N, C-alpha and C positions, 0 to 999 in steps of 0.2 A: 379464633377462640377455640378451646377444647370442649368437646361435647358434653354434657352431664353424662355421669355414670352411676347405674344405681349398684346395689350390693350384690348383683348377681354378675358385674362384672363387664356391664357393657351399655353402650350410649344410650342415649332412649331420645333424645331431638333431634340428632344426626345419624341414625342407624341406617342404613340402607330396608325402605318398607321389602322389596324383592326378599323371597328366603333362598338359601342354598341347601341344595342336599349333595352331600359328597357319598361317593360310595366307598364301601369299605373292600382292602384289598392286603396283599405280603407288605404295601407301603407306606399305610398308616394303619397299621392293625396293634402297634403297642399302643402300653396303658398310657404313656409320656405322648405319645403321639394323639391321641384320641383327645386329651386334655389339649394339647397345643392347638388342634382342631377347633375345637367348641370355643376356644378363647379368640380363635381368630376369624370365628362368626359361620361358622358348620349349625343349619337349624335340624336338619335330619339328615341321619346316615342311613346309606343303601346296603343292605343283606342283598348280594346277587346269588342266588340258589341253583344258578348253573355249575358253580363252583363251592366244592366243601360240601362239607357234611353237616346237617341237623344239629348234629353232638358238638361240633367245630363252633357252628355258629350260636349255638346257646350260649357258651364260653364268651363268644364275642358279645353279645347282649349286657351279660354280667360285666364285663368292662368297661362296657357304654354307658351304664349304668352308675357304674362307679366314678370314672370321669365326670360326668356331669353332677352327680352331689359332688365333689371334690373341685368344680371348678363355680359352684351354684349357678346354675343355669340349662333350665331344661332344655332336651333337644328330642326330637320324636325317632323310630326307628320305622324305616320301610324294606319289608323283609317282600321281594322280586320273585317273583315264580317264573321258573325258567318257561314254561310251556312248551308246545310240539314242534323243539328247534331240530329242523333234518338237516342232515349232515352226509358227508361224503364220508365211504368208506376208505381202507387202507389202497392205497396208491401204489401201483409195482414202481414207479417211479416218481420219489416225491424229493423236493417238489417238480413239479411236470409245466412245461410252458408252451397254454394252447394256441395255436396260431389260426387265424382268420380263414377261415374257408376248411379247414381239418374236417375231418368224420372220424367223431367219436359214438361212444353208445354206453348206454346204462343196461346192466345186466342183473336180472332176479339172482336173490343171496344176497350171501356177504363175502365171496372169492370171486377177484376176478382172473383171467389167463392171460389178459395183453393189457399192455400201458394203454393203450385207446381204448378200453374196456373198465367203466366204472360202476362202483356198487356204493348204494345206499341204506341208511339208517330207517328209510321210511319205505318198508315192505310193499304198502301199496302203491307204490309210487307208478311203477307201470301198468297196474290196471287204470290207475285213473288220467294219469298226463294223455292227452292225445294228440295227434297230428297238428302242426303248426304252430304248437303251444311253445313259450318262452322256458328256459332251464337255466336260471339264473346263479353264476357260484362265487362264492366265496366275497358275498358282502358288494357284489357287481364287479369284481374284478374280470369275470369271463363271463360272455353271454353265449347262449347254446339255443338253437331253434330244434325243436321234435319234426324229420322228415317223415320217417315210417316208423310203425309198431307192427309189433309179432306178440306173442301169448307172453315170452319171456327176456323180450327185448326192446329199448327204444333206441333207432337211429339218427343220433343228431349230426348237424353241423354249427360249428363254431361261427357264430356273428361277432364275435368280440373278443378275441385270444386275451391272453394275458397269462401268469403264472400262477398255481394252484397249488394247495398241498392236504394233505390226508385230513380228514374229520373237519374239514370245511364246510362252511355251510352252506346248504340248496335252498334257494329260494323259487317258490312255483308261481307266481303271480297270474298265470290266465287260467290256474285252475282252480277248482272246487274241490277241497279236500275234507277227505270224511274225519281225521285225525280230530280228537277232541280238543279243545282249548284246556279242558283240563283232566288232563291223563292222569294214569294212577299215578309217580311219583309226585306231580303237583298237589295234588289230595292230600297227601301223607305231610305234605311240608306247608299245607295251609293249616292241616290239623295241628301240627307241630310249631307254627305260627301264630295261631291263635291262644293256645295254650300255654305260650311263652309271652302274651301279653303285649305285642306289639303293635303298633299307632297305624302301620297302615301295612293292606298288603296289597299287591299288584298283581294283575294275571296280563300274561304275554299273550299277544297275538288273538286277539278280541274279536270278533267276528258278529256278534247278533248282544241283544241284553238279556236274551236267555242263559249264558253263560255266567254274566256276573249276576244273574239270582241265584245261581246253581253254588258260584262262591261264598254267596254269604250267607246262606245257609247254613253251608259248611262251617263255617266261621262260626256263626251264632250257636248252631247246636254243640258246638266242643268251646261255648263259654267265651268265645272270643270277640273283642268291641271293637277289633282295626277296621279303619274306615279301607272302604273299599277303591282301586284306582284301578282305572281300564286304559292299558296301554292301547293307542292307536296307531297300530303299525299293518293294517292289512286294509287290501282293497274294499272289503265285505264291510270293515268297521267304517271308513268313508260313505261308503254307499247305505250304511243304517247308523249314521251318526248321534242323529237325533233323538232316538230310543236307547242308542249307548250313554249318551249324557245324561238320560233322566235315570238310567238304571243306577249309575254307579254315584261315588261320593267324592269323587276327583277324577283327572282325566291327563294320563302323558304322553304328551307328542312323543313317540318314540323314533324321531329320524334316521335310525340304522336302518331299520329293516323296511320301514315306511319309504325310503329312498328308493331301496331296491324293489319293492312290489308296486309303486308307480313309479312314471315319470320322474328320474331326478329332475327334472328343470321343473316340474309342476310340486315339489316340496314344498317351497314358500309359500305358494297359494296355501296349498293345505294346512300349513301350518294356521295362516292366518286366521281360517276359517273355524280350524276346530278351537281356537281362541276365543273367536266372537263367538261359537255355539256357545262354550263354556261361561261366559261372560255374561249370556243372555240369560243362560238357567242359575247362575248365580253356584257357579261351581269351582272350585278351586283348580287349575292347570299348571302340568309342569314343562317346561323344555327341554329335551335331553338329548342326548348324542353328538359327541364332537363338538362341544362348544369351546374347548380351549383345546383342541387336540394336538396342536403342537409342543403344549407345555410338558406332553412327556416324556420332551428330551429337552426343553428350554425355558428359562426363566421369564422368557417374553411370549406373548402371544403374538398372532398374524394379526395384521389391520383390519385382515375382514371376520377376524374370529369375534375382536370385538365390537366391529357391528356386527354381526349376529348376536351375540349376546344383546348389544344394545336394541335392537327391532324386536326381540323377543320381550323384552320389557315395556315398550312403546306400545307394542300391540296389546299388551297386557296378561303378559303371564306372571301368576303367583309368585312360582320358584322357576330357579333353574339347575341343573342337574350337571355336574362334574362326573365321570363313567370311569375310565382307565387315566384320564389326568391324576387321579386321587387315588385310583386301586394301587396301580402298577408305574405310574410314572415317578420320575425321579426327582418332581419338587412340586407333591402335593400341597406342602403348607404354602407355597406361591400361588400354586393355584386358587387356590381358597381366598387367597388374600388379592389377587388379581381379581378375581370376579364380583369379591365383594367392591372393589373397587371402582369396577365397569357400572355396577348396579347402583352405587350411589351418583355418580356423576353423571349417567343416564337421568336418573330422577330427576334431577334438576331439571329439566324442562317440564316434567309433569307438575311442580309444585307452581309454576305460571300459567298453567290452564286453567279452565273455568273446570271445575271437578267433574271429573266424568262418572256420575253417579248410575252406575248399571244395574239402574232399577227398572222394575214395570210399572210404572205411573200407569193409570189408568183401567189395573188386572184389577178382575172382582177377586180373582183369589189372592188378592193380598192377606196375609196375616197382620195379626193386633202387631208382633215384635217387628215386621217391615216396615209400619207404619211409625214406630215410637221410634225407631234407629234412622229414620227419613228426618225425623223433626231434629235428631238430636244432634245429627250433622248439620242441620242450614239452623241451630241455635249455635253449635261451637263457631262455625264460622261466621258468624253475625259478630259475636260476643266478643270475638279476638282470643276463645279457650284457649289454654298454653296447652290442657290434655283430655282425653275420653276416658274415662273410668268404669272397665263392666266387672261388675261384680256377680257372680253367677254360677248356677251347677249344670248349666248345660251350654250349648256354643252356638245357637242359633244368631243371638243377638250380636257376636262377634263376626260370622261368617257374613253376616248382612254389612257389618262395618267393614271389612277387609273390603268388599266388592264397591263401595262406593269411592273408595281409592282417591280420598282427601288425605292430606299432611298432617292435622293434625297428633300430634303422638296419643296413642293409643293401648290402654291395656289393660288385660284380661286376667280378672282375680278370679282366681278356684280355690277351693280344698281338694276337689279332684283331680286328681295325680296324671289320668288317662287324659282328661279333657284339657288339662294345660300342654301336654306334650302333642296333643293334635293341634293345638294350635301356633306350633313350631312352622306350620304348613301355609297360616295363612297371612295375605300381603299384610303389611302394615300392623301387623298385633304383634305387643308386646305380652309374651305367656308369664305370670309370674303365680308360683308356687303358695298357698299362706296356710296355716295351720286349721282354721276353722272358721267357713265363713258368719256363725252363730245368729245372733238376732238380728232382725231387719234395723231395730234402730239405733243398734252402732254401729251401722252398717260405715254409714257416711265419715261419721269422725275416723274407720279406719281406711277409709278412701285418701281420704285428704292426708292420714297420717301418712301412709305410703307415699302417698306422691309426691310432698313434702322431703321425706326422709331420704328417698332411693331415687326420683326420677328427676331433682335437682330443681323443683318448682320451689319460688321462695315468698312469702308474704305477698301478697296481692294477685298472684297469679291463680285466674281463674280455671274450675275444671266444672265439665259436668260427669253427672255422675249416672247410671244406669246400673238400676239394681233388679235382680231376676225375680218375674212374676212367681214363681215357687215357694217364693218366702213367705207371701204374706198372700192367704186365699181369696179369691176374687180381685186382684188386682195384677193387671195383663203385662205390667212393668211400673216401676219407678223412676222418673229422671228429678234429678237434684242439681243445680247449678250451687257453687258455693265459687268463696274467695278462701285461700291459704291463710289463716291469722297470722 
């Protein structure tokens, strides 16, 4: 049976609840491809600030907004700040194959005089790295151990060989680095993102909550309303996970660098721990990096990749992200379609589980909205409601509903375009832009009219409506139950 489709061109009853983020790049930047990807199911586009200049991304944002308007479906924009990425300098022999047991050196400065001498873009590396610590090259392709240190040189032995190239990444997983997570270039890009009005701004290589507080203040001081996303990819971030989750709006499990910074065999358990922490705190969580890696050059993913995506969803991820698969891959549309298929099929098992209410029952810090939304979920299940409709000027009710993880279709109607686009990251929430909320007395009829005309509901179907507390002074939330006439 075909799923009902609303006027914004997407299924309501049978659409995947897990959201999809696609990284923009040469493979998908054209206006035609942007429209096609939105129609295929992209909820949020990621702009990687490690590539391109802000001026170029300004035009990309304009094209995303235009494509969203054309398709009549809201999408969010995530600006990903590059952070302090440490890279190799120019190699004398490029590429270069390192053999296990080989001796190599890192020297101070920007120029090396021998093939086995390397330089690094991080000037303080020789000062901060100690004897016995690890140096990981090219996302784990090769590993070194520091065996001795002098004023201007680190002598290393190759413990795991591989082929490396100039400008590839350098990870120092055992070293306490002084470089700030929010450097000068990132600060400039954060200011640009705030003024551009993007929905999400992510900070790479987060180590502590203070770095997120700094970014939030910078964004707010420049008029931005973007939600802050903490990328977990450092050992220190895992050590400080609870305070980081508390300080951020959303978390990204950035498995690329995380799998280098910690033992790669521990990455799956770290992912589960991060997702669980976000569920307990009521924060959205994104799982990213190499989810469908083989689709760079293939129309089909490997079985292992399909299982990887499925397990992230079963663990409780709110969103999954495509990186190079959509940015530079040969089959970006196929990757989006495949990701959506995996999401939909995996979620079928969740439909048959008891509702995974990620609520803090018995918590004295519960707010009125949390209590109301718990009641809404129970009412909708017991009455067999076909839809929950939230009409609101803010996002609290929708976020709480998202974390309840039930499968009653839930629409978020708002005249606040920013709130609507930020809903694109919330699991199971259908964001809907309306012209004006208007008087509270008219909201029930407006919600029922939208549900019947755009969500495929028929006469006799039941909806549970949640009306914003700010619309009527003294009322903390109004819940109404109605049947489509």
